[in-house]
N, C-alpha and C positions, 0 to 999 in steps of 0.2 A: 040564459038556462044557467040556473046555479050548480055551482058543484059541490062537496061537501068538504068544509078545511077544517085540519086539524090542528087545536090549539093546545099550546101548554101553558097553564096557567100558572101564576108565578103572585104567591099571597103577600100581604102588605100586610103588617102586623100592629093591630088598634094599637096607640102609644098608650102607656100607663098614664103617665098623668098628661093632665090638658086646659085648659081656661077653661074656665065657669062657661058654661052655654049662655047666650042672650036672648034668648027662646028664638034666634031663625034655624033653620036647617040648615046646615050645608055638609060637603064631601069631605072626610078627611081619608081619602083612602080611594084609590085604585088598584082593580086588580089587571094586569097586561096580560093579550094574551097577542103571540105570537103565531106570523101568517106569513107565507110568502108570496113575494113581493114577482117572481117568474109569473107563479102563477094567476096575479092578479091579473097581467098585460096577455094572458091567454082568453079567460073565460070573466066570466061574468063571479063576484065571490062574493057571500054573506059574512061579516064579523061582527063579533060576539061582545060587547061593553059592559063590564059591569064597575059599581060602583056601589059604598058603604055605606051605612049611617053614618050620624055623630056617636050615637050608641054601642055601634059594633054588632048589633044584634039584631038587623035587617039588610039584604043585603038584593040590589035592583038591579035587572038586566035587561037588556034589547038589541038587536037584532038588525045588523041594517048590512043592505046593498051594497056592492061597491063596485060600480060599471068602470071597465076596462078605459084607462085614458083615450083620448084621440088621437090617432093615427097620424103620426108626421108627415109634413109637407115632402113632397116627390124634392120643393124647389131648395130643399138642405144638404141635396147629391148634387148642387146642379156645379162644384168648382171639381170637376172631372179634367184630365186633362184631354178625354177623347172628348165632351161635350161645348170645353171653353179654347176655340184658338185664339189667343191675348199676339200671339206673332203676326197672324193679320190682319188684328185690327189694331195692332199698338197704335196709340195717339203720341204722337211725342210731346206733348204741351199738355198731356193726362197728369197730375199731380199723385202720387204714388200714396201720399200722406191720408189723404182722404180718403181709401179704400182698409186703413185702418181700422178702425171705430167699430162696421159693417164684420170687415173682418176675423176678428176678436170676438164681435157675438155671435158670428155664425162659427166661428171654432164653438164656441160655450156649447152653443146646439148641438154641434157636429158630438159632442163629450155624450151628453145626454140620451142623446138616439143611437149609441153606438153601445153605452151602460145598458137600456130598456129594450135594445132588440138582443142582448149576448147571448145566447141559448144557456140553457144554465146545466150546468156541468155534472157528469153523476160524483154519488158521492158515498165511498164505501166505512161502515164502521168504521171499518180496521184497514189501513193503510195492503196489510196481506191478504184480504178475504180469498181471491181470485185462486191463491198459493192454497189456502186453505179447501178451497173447493173441491180442487183437482186433485190432493190427497188420494181419496176413494179409488182415484182413476188410473192411479200408477204403474199397478201391474197392468193396467191394461194395456198401456205405453210400452213397459215394456215387453210383454208376450211379442207383440210385434214388431216389434228391433229385434229381438230374437228369432223370430221369425225371417227376418227378411235376413238373414245373416247364412241363411239354405235357400233352397230354391221359391222357398216364399209360394202365393200359388200356383208357380207356373211348374207342377207337374206333371206337365206331359214330354214323353223323351224326346221327341219327333219337334224340328224344328218348325211352328206356328208358319212362319210366315214364305216356306216354301211351294207353299199353294196355291200361293198369293202370285205365282209369276205365269208367266202365261206361254215361255219358253218351256217349262217341263211339260214331258209328254205324261204317259198315264200309268209307262211302268213308273217313272222317277216318282210317282204322285206314288205309288208302293212303296217305292224303295225311298222314306224320306232320311232327311240326314242328320243324327244325334243335334238335339238340343243340348252345347254346354257352354256356352259365352254369354254372357251377360256383360254391358255395358252400365258402370255406374255413372256416367252424365245426361244418358236418353232419358227421355218420360219416361215411369210405367218398368224398369226394367225385366222386357222380356227377355226368355231366351234362348238364341239363335244359336245357328248351325256356323261353322265359320266362312263358310262363303256368305253368305246372308249377311254377314257379321261387315262383312270386306267391303263388300256390295253396297250398304248403308250407311257407312261412313268415308264415303268418298269424300265427302265435302265435310268432314267432322275428323279428322284424321289426328285428330290430338286426344280425344275424347280414353276414359279407361275404362282398361276392363278383366276383365278378371271371368278366370276358366273352369268349371266344373269338373273334379279327378273323381267324383264316384261322393269322394265325401265329404267334401267342403270343397268354398272355392280357392282358388289359388292365383295370383297376380300375371299379367299377363301383358303382354300389347298385341295393337293391330300389326306392328309389323312382324314380329312373330308368327300371328295366324293369314301372313301370305299379303297386306295392306304397300303397294305401294307408289307412291305422291307423285302426278308428274306436274313438271312445272311447265310454265310458260302455254299450254294446254288449256279448253276448259277442261273441268272436269268430268270425268269417266271419258274423255278425247285422246283414243294413243296416240303417242307420235311415233316417226315413221324411223326417226333417227334421236331417241334417244341415250344419254347419258349418264352409266353411276354416279351420283354424291359418294361422299365421304361413308364407309361402312357402318359408321361409327357414330352417321351424322346425330346433332341432339337437339333439339328446341325444348326452349324454355317457356311456360305456358302461365297461367293462373293456377292450374290444379298440379303444376309436376315439373319435372325434367323428361323428356319423350326422346323414345330410341326411334327414329325414321330413318325407313330407307326414300330417298329421292332418287328424282331422275331428270337430268336435265332439260331441255328441249335443245338440241342440235339439228333439224330439220329445218327442209325450205324457209319456214315457217322462222329462223332466228334471227334473220334480222328486221321482223317485225317485235317478236315478244326481246329480246332483250341479252345483255350478258347475265352469266350465272346470278352474280347481286343481285341485275334486277330482275328477274325472271323471279329470283328470292323475297323482293319487297314488292312486287305487285300480287303478293300472297299476303301479304304484312306481316313476313317476315323480316328482322331486321337480324346480319350478318356479322359475324364478330369480328372478321375481317374481312376486304374486298379480293383478297385472291384467296383461290380454295377454301371458304368457312368452311369448319365444323360443327360451330355454335351457331344459332342464330334463336334470336327473343322476339315473342308477338309483338306486334303491334301492342296488345289488349295488356300484357304485362308489362310492356314499360307505360303503358298510361294507368294502372294499375298502382305500379307501385309509386308511379313520382305523385302521384294523389295522397297515398299512403306516408309518403316521405313529405309533402307538402306541409301537410293538414293534419297529419298523429305524430312527425318526426320520426316513421321510422328508417334506423337505419339499413344503410344495403346491405350489411351483414344478416342482420334478425329477419330481416325480407328473403333472402335468397338460403337459409337456416329452414327457413320456415317450408318453401317450396321443394327441400330437402326431406323435410318431416313428411310430406305431404306424398312423392312418391314412394318414400320406406321408412316408417317410421318406425320401425322392430333393427333396422339396420341388420339386415337379412341379404339386402344386395347392395354389390359394390358400384357405385356412384361415381363416376369422374369432377371432379373439382373443375367447375363451372366459376367460381364467383368473378374470379379476375376477369370472363370474357362477359359476364354480364355488368360488370360495375364499367368497363367501358365499353359497354352498347349505352347504357342508362347515361355518359357525361356523352355519347354523340348526338342521343336523342333529345336530349336536353337542351342541347346546342344550338341544333337542327329547330326543336319547337321556337326560343328564341328568335332565332330569324325567322321565321315564317311570319312570329306574329308582329314583327315590326317589318311586314312588307318586303321584308330583303329580297323573295323569290319572284319580286315582281319587277326591279329592277335592271339598269343596263348592265350596271355591274355590279353587280349579285354579293354573296359575302366577304368579298374583297374590298369591296367598297365602304362600308360598314362604318362609319365614323362614330368617336370613344363618346361613347352614353348615349348612344341611337336606339340599345336595346333596351334602356330603360325603358321603364312607365313612369309619364309624367302626371303633377297633378292637375286637374280637368277645371279646381275649384281656384287654384290660382293664379295670379294675370301674367296673359302671356300677351305680347301685344300681335296683332296682328292673326288674334286667334279667340280669344276670347272679351278684349279689349277694344271697343269702338275706339275712332281711328282718331277720334277729335279729346283721348282721353287724358293729355297732356294741359288740356286747358280747362277739365272738370273744375266746381267751383268749387272751392275747401272746404263747404261740407260734406260732400260726397269727395274729397281727396283719397276717405279711410280704404275706399272699396278695392282702390290701388297702391295698397302697402304690400310687398313680400315678406312674409314673415319665414325667417330659417332658422332656425337650431340645431348648432355643435355640440357634441358629447362623446366620452371615450367608453367604450365598453368592453374593460379589461376580461370574460368572457369569454370572448371569441379568440381564443390563445389558440397558436400551433407549437407543437414538439417540431424539436431542432433535427426533425428526419426530410427528406430526399433534400433536389433542389429544383430551381426552374429550370435549369436545364435538364432533369432526370423527368419533371413530370410539370412541363409547359401547359397552362392556361390557351383553353381553347376559345373564351369571350374577353380577356382578363382587358379591364380599362372599358370592354364593348359597352355594359350595362352602369351597375354601382358602383365599383372600385374604377380607382384613378387608375392613369397609362402605367404601367409597371417599369415598363424599362427608362423612363425616363425618371422616375420619385425614387426608384430603387440608386441610379445615381446622383440626384440631387442628395438622400439622405446619406449618403457614403461622405460630404460633400460641411453635415452638418455637427460640430461641438456639443460641448454639455448645455443647457440652457443656463444663463446667468443672470435669472430676474431673480426679483428682489420681491417678498409680498408687501405691500402694505397697510391689506387688510388682513384680518382676521387669521389663524394658521387656518390655509385651505391646502387641503389634503392632495390634489391636482398638483401644486407647485409644489409642497415640500417634496413629493417622492419623484420628480420629470426626470430627475437622471439616476435616483435609486431606485423603481421598481423594481422588484426580486422578475427576475429573465435568468437565470442559470435553466439551461435545458430547452429552453422557448426561444426560435426562430421570431417569433411574431407573443407581443404579450397582450396584445389585446389590438380594440379597430378604435381609431378615429371618423366619426360618421356625423355627417348633417342631412337636417330634412325637413320637409316643411313643417314648421312649428304648430301650423293651425288644423293637417289632416293631414298628419305624420307619413307621408310621399318619404319612403326615401330618393333622394336627389340621386341626378345621373353623375354619378365622375365624383360623388359624394362621399363616399367610403376608401381609407387607404392604413396600411398596415403600420400599427408601433412597433418600435425597437426595447424600445424601455419604457419611460410612462410617458405621462399625456404632456408629448413638451409642445413647446409655440410655433416650431418646425413641421411638425405633423400635421398641426391642428390648424394653420396656415395657409396648409399646402390644399388639402382639404377644405375648405373656404376658397381660396379659388380659385381650384377644380369648379364648385358647383357654381361658383358666379358666369362660368363660362356659357353656362347655359339659361344665363336669364339675361335681360336687357339692363344693360347701365342706371339708362332714365329713372330706373321704377325706384322711390321712396323704398327702401330698406328696412326691417327687424331682425336683430340679429342676436339669440339667446342666447346667453350661456353660462354657468355656473360661474367662471370665475372671471365675467365679461367688466369686472371692474379691474383687473388685472391685464387681464389680457389685449381691451382695449391701448392700452397704454402702448405707444408705438408699432403700433398695429399697422398703419401706413408706412413708416421705415420699412419692415418686417418684408413687407409684401414687395413692396420695390425689387430687394432683393431676390425675391424667385428667378425661379431659368425663363428667361423669353416664352419657353413656351406655354408655361402658367401664370404669366404674371396677367392681372387681371388688367384693365384700364380704371381708371377715377373710377373710386367706389360712390360718388353722387350722394345723394341725401342719406344717411345711416342714423341709426338709433340702436346701441345695444342696449340689451339690455338683461335682466337675472333672472332665471327661472320662478314662480310666484312659492314652490317648497325652498330655494335654497334662498332665498337671498335673507333668510330671516337668521342666515348660521352668517352672514356679514355684517363688520360696524352698521351703527346707525342711519351714519351720512349714503354707505353703500342700500341702504333699504326702501329709500327715498327718490337718490338718485339715478337709480335703472328699478326702478320696481313698473313691474305689467301695470300696476290699479290707476299709473296717475296719467299714464302718455295716453294721445290723444292715438286715437280710432281702433286703439288695442282691444276695445272690448272686453270679452269675460277672456281671454288667451290667455293659458296660464303657462304658457313654455314649457310646461313638462313632457310634451309628447313626445319624445324622442326616449324618453325611459320606458314609456308603454312598445315603444320600437323593439323595445330588448325580452319584450316576454315572445317575439314569435322567432330569436333567434336563438335564445336562452337553450330551450332542449335539444337544439343539435350540437352545440358546444365539445359534448363528450364525443362524438364520433369525430367533427371537423378539425380537433387539435391532434386528429393522429395525422390525419391527410399530408399530402403535400404543397408545394403554395397552389398549382394549378389548379387540382382538384377540389381544395379547399376555397378559392377564389371562385371555383364554376358552380360550386351546389350555393353556396351564400349567396351568388347574384339571383340563380332562382330560387331561394326563399326569398327574396327580400322583393322580385318584379311579381309571385306570388300576394305577398303581403299589400303590393301596392293596389295589386287588381281586384283582392276582393275589398280593399279601400272604395274602391270605382261600382262591384256591384253595391255598396253598403249603399254608398251616400243618398240614393232618393229616398229611404224611409229614413236613415240618421237625417238629414237635413230637414226631413218633413217635421221628425218629430221635435227637435232641437229653435224649430221656427214656430210651430206650436207655443212650445213652452217662452218661446223668446216674447213674443206678443203677448201673451198672455199677463205677464210677472212685469212685460216694461209698462204698459196700464197698471200696473197696482204702483212698482214704485214711481213712476212719472208722477201721481197722488200721493202717495208719502213723499215724493220730492218736495212739492207743490206745497202743499202745509206745514215743513219744520221752513221753507222759505218764509212766506206766508211769517213764521213766529221769530224768525230770524230780520226780520226786515231791517234793523239798525245796522248788519255788519253783510248781509249777503253784496252789497257796491263794493263794499273794501275786500271782500274776499275773491271779487272777481274781478277785481280789478290786481290783486297778487299771484290770481290761477293765471293769468293772463302775463301779464306779464315773465311770468317763472316762466311759463309755456314754450314765448317766443325768446327768450335768454335767459337760459340757466343759472349764469352770472346773476342772475336776481335772487334775492331772499327767495328760499322752496318753502311755501308756506303749507307742505306739507311735514314740515320737521315737527316735532312736539319742541312744544314753548317750553325755554331755559331761564333761567335767572338774569336780572340786569348783567353785562360784561360787566369782568372785575374774576380776581385773582383766584385763583381753589386752596383748599388746602394743601397740598401739595407743592402749590406755589409759596405760598407763607412759607412753609415751612423750608424749603429750598432756602426762599430769601434770608431765616434769620442764621441758614447755618452760614452762609456766605458772607452774614454779619462777622460771627463770635469766632471765622476764620480767620476775616480784618483784624479782627481786633488784637488775633493772637498774633499774627505778623507787625503787628505794631510794638508786640511786648505785653500789652498788660496780658497779664493771671488771672484765668480764670478760678474761685474759688472751689471747681470741684472739676474731677473728669468730666462727668457730666455737665454742662452747659447750662446757661438757665433757660435759652429756648425750649430745652433737650427736657428740661426737667416741669416746665409748663405744658410741652406735649404730651408727657408720660401720664399727667394730672386727667389732659382731658383723655388720653386714652383709658383709664382705668374708670374712671365718670362712664364710662361708653360701656366698661362689662359692668361695675355695677346697675346701669340704667338696661342690658337685657336680662342679668338674672332678676331680676326685680318684675318686670312686664313677663318672666316666666311664672315669675309666685304667683302671679296676681290672679293669670287666668287659664292654668292649671285649676281642674275641678278635685281631676281624681290622680294620684300619685301613684305607680307603679313601683316594688321595690330598686327593682333596676333605675325610674327614673329618681328615688330619692337619692341611691346612693351617686347619678352624677351631677346634681345637685349643689349634693354632699363637696364628692371632687371638685366643682368648681369655686364652691366657696370658698377650699383650701387655697387652691391657687392665685385666687384673691386675696385672700388672707396677706399671703408670700409679699404678692407683688403690692401691697398696701405698707406692709411691712417696708417695703428697699424704699419703697417716696416717702415715709415718714423720719426716716433718714436721712436721702434727701432733701424733706423740707426742714431738720435741725441746721442745714446749712446756706439756705436760700431765706427760709425766713423763719429766724430764733423767734420774734416775737411769740409766733406761735405755736411753735414747739414744747413749750409751756402750760400750753392748753391742753394737747393730744397727748403730753406725758401724761398729767392729773387725768384723766377718763377720756381714751380712742371712741367714745361715742358721745361728745359732748356739741351744745349746738354751737352755733355761731356768736364772737361778743353779743350781747344786746337783744339776743333769743328769749322769749321769756318762757320759764320753765314750766313743767307739765306737775299740777298739784298734786300728790299722793292722796287715793282715795280714803276718803273719808269711813272705814269699816272695821268695825272690831277685831283685834287681835290682827292688825296692819303690821304693828314692829316687827312679825317676824315673817314678814314676805321677804324674800331677797327680789329686789330689781336683775332683770336677765339684762347684760349686753343688745347692741340692737344688732341686727344681723347684717354684716360684714360691707352686704349691696344697701343697706342705707346710713351708712355711718357720713358720715360730713369728713373732707377733703380739706376743706380750710384753702382754697384757691384764693386770688387776690380778688375776684370778684364773692368771694365768702363771707371775705372776714368786713373791719371799720374801715375810714380813714387810718383813725392813731396808729391801729396796731400794721394798717401797710404801710405805715410809715419806719418803721422799726425792720422792714425787707429788705434784701436784694432792689437796686433803683432801675427800674424798666420792665418790673414783671409782669405788671399794670396792663403796660402797651403791649406787649411780647401775649398779653391773653387777649384783649379785645382786635388784635388783626388775626389770633385764629377766630373768635367768635364771631366775626364777622364771613371769614370764609366757612366758619361753621353753618350758618346760616343761609349762604347760599347752597354749597353740596347739599345740604338736609329739604331745601327748599326743591331742589333738580329730584331728587331720590323720593323725595313727597308725591311729582308727579310721573315720573319714570311707573311707580308701585303700581298707578291709582289706573295708569295706560295699560299695567298689566292685569289689576284687575276688572277695567270694561273686557277684554280678551278673554278671558276665565268667564266672564257672567255669561257672554254670549256663545262659549264655547256652550258651557251646560245646558243654555238653554235649549241650542238647537240638536245638542248630538248626544247628551249623556242621556240613557235611558234604563232603569231598573236601580235599583237600593243601594249596591253593590259600587257602583259606577259614581253614580248621583254623592256617596260617604267620602267616595276618595277625591273627588272633583270638590267638596264643601271644604274636606281637611286644608285643600288646593289654598282654596278661596281664605279661609280663615289662618294662613299660616301667613299669605299674601298683607292679609288686614294687619297681622303682629308688627310687622314689617313697618307698615305705615303709620301705627303709632307709635311704635320705637323712635322712625325720623321726624316726627310729630312732634314727641316730648324733648327731640336734642335739639330740636329747632328753638322750643318753647323756651329752655332752660339758655342756648347762646344766646340769646333774641334778650331774658329774663339779665344775661349776665353781663351784655351792654348796658342796658339801663342802669345796672349797683355802678359799673364804673365811670358813669358819669353822663352816657348818653340821653339826648331828652324823646322821648316814648312818643312825642309830635311830630317831631320831625325826621325820628329816623324812615330806613325806606324798611325797615323792615315789618311788617304787622303780626301781629298775634295769628297764630292760624286752627282756630277752633274745631272744633268735632263737626259744626253744621259746614262744613268749609269743607270736609274729606271726602268729597263728592267728585263720580266720573263725570264728561262731558253728557248731559242731558237735556230735551230742549223742557220746556216751560209744560207740553203736553203729555213729561213722562212724568215732570212735579204734581199737577192737578191728579193721575192718576193715583198718585202713592197715598195722597191727601183723600182722594176717596175709599181707596182700600182701606186707611186709615180710619176712616169715621165710618164705613160698613164693619170692620173688624169690632169698634165699640158697641154698636146698636149692635149686634149680633151679643156680644156678649153681654146686653142688659137686656135682650130678649130671653136669654139661656136662663138667666137670674130669676128673672120672671114665670118661667114657664116651672122652676123647679116649685114653685108654691102646689103642693097637691092638695086637689080639689076632689071630693068625694063627687063618686062618681054614680049613675043612677041604682035604685036598689041597694046604696053600700049603705 
């Protein structure tokens, strides 16, 4: 059955210029009509297609029926857990790799089926359309709200519930009691008399009621109209010997604070119903004290606040203040403060919940037998021998040993501060050391023996080391917390958190690391991620052996340390390769930054925990981390399925790309494989991932130091220098001046549009360069007197032997004054820029000094070129993968252009130094430095990219040729 389909026609303009027709009729334009794909799946649809003739005067239309696609086979859904029991039919000899190709195809089909079966979402013209449609009815809604402020639809004066009770006599029916009480929590809002309201709320003693005084409703309580709650016995079952409770007994519930009159049972059944606190607990009311309680909190309010605190990070003070506002938002009545009682109940409740979840209620030793870390939630995806590993996991072949690697990450969180309030004696923790925190007593004794850390960083400036002893701690008992977590799945480790007293000291972090290791098998291969791992790893074993006996771990066994991927680029180049997760076998795509993501869970609660005492802070943070771990377990199924599906599809894609790349690099693959294998087995072997550098040799700094030492030795032997500035310093100054000239010259060459600010900056640079050139000429007169005569006559003179440029033969040329060369283009007349005859009259040894410096210049310039090409490769990849829109593209392009200019500058520096060496006598055929041409300035790319680039260039040329031909104006029909 066909259905009507609406189309939107997109006109295609007829081109103004066309090639001359050769008599063959062809379509030059197509009008596109849109249709909804979801409708196409449900009904037979009709689509209209239109074409335009070559002259643009005739249109051809045709309609075609489009049938819905064939339904997908039901076998595609066969990978449901309920339909396939892999555990029952598992074959140990089954090759899992053979399943992967079929599984990938199945995933692709499932994705297509899911997209095809997805229901069409309702779309609004505007996101506020429902609100717009509601606006005309808001007065109606307002009237109903105002009506409910009065008696509403219940206008009868007598209680409607009295007539439904069979105990009423005929006289009572005539004398029905007035209906003046309404419950705000019961459904319907019926007005009842006091007696009926009390009777109906025997099982709901914490409902909020209000009483009609003839004009409006005023708040009241069930206790005020006569309700008494009998504990022990079932509701409406009287006790023969009740004992009245505290006369101002308060119950905290989700709808506010309630004054309740209670009676304890002390009849013959007291042994069955238990003590007073047990009678309260069996009604799900938690007493604030275990003897003569005056306040209770319902299990419902404790559960509600517990979830609000864990998920919404609502502070206890804010939550209790909201309950007080629910009770009396006008402040007309006096409410006794029960905040401290509520928070004390909450701490006990959370601790009991942790004991219950850990199964301590089913053990003989009970809560007293709880071991350190036993209340924590472990990561079910990490390797745990005896739990989720096969018995022979130690003998696993090398190609699957990565499955049994334990990944841990440690770091410090300085958000978890605590002010200098209370103490361990006044505020002890109920479960400190039983979940995420380390055992408190032993840790505090150990910290008292620790002095300031005296480690010296051999890497770049690491803030964690610089502020290990000087972290701001005035007014704080705790400046943060050292944390250890599962690096892959982001579970906080049991016993993996300890307080920091100053900065990120090794003593605290070592204790955390050792405490977390106590809960793992020592024979597991371990990978430890830490943002200062390159320094922390030094002397780690020695420091661990100095820890107290109760926490000292056994020998670590096979262990690798790495730096998280985001932090590794702030380290030295050696650290970026030796401690990189990208080059660690078995690491996969682990980034090591998961511990930073755990801070997002505790960050919002820091404002409240920093005001707590030590015990309450530990208890609160323990619960947040236990909740964090539990939510990770809950989400593992969906998360792992999503990641597995994506990984299998991407594996297929990357495996094909890797094979293509290997086929194009067949000559080098065997050498590369040998280098990688040797380095992975022994890190003392050359690292194949380190960017290549020039051949071994001295750098410019080494040459300058050597020359300075020679000058010092001559001065010590009594050789008098010609000037305070020695000969080597003179040549160095000349080379530095040449670098300044080169930089300004490139800036002038590659700047197309000059702003006034840029012009002023260029003028300032040239002025400073002129001053430096003047000082250099003065020194040149001392060390190169034969050159001084040339420079004094013409500062812009060319080197001796150079041909002079002819003046243009133009009429009136005699009046044209020659402008001096800009300072950045003036020749410095270094030893390599003058003839041998002129050099003979200069200070002896200047040419040898320049030769050594030029050789070092070639080496360092080549390294700089490689480094900036490496940077360019990263910038181009970043631009291609992550940059969108014009603004971001322009900024990234500017950065790439700036990097390209540096490459050009170092290329010119290299070639200038090479030409200088040739001028000083080096043989260009035998010297190791070859000319760097523009074609050599390329990033590492495979031949496939070169072929693509050539194809793009040919396509551009062909398109330009076609555009030129299409510009020929051909008369159209009728013209």
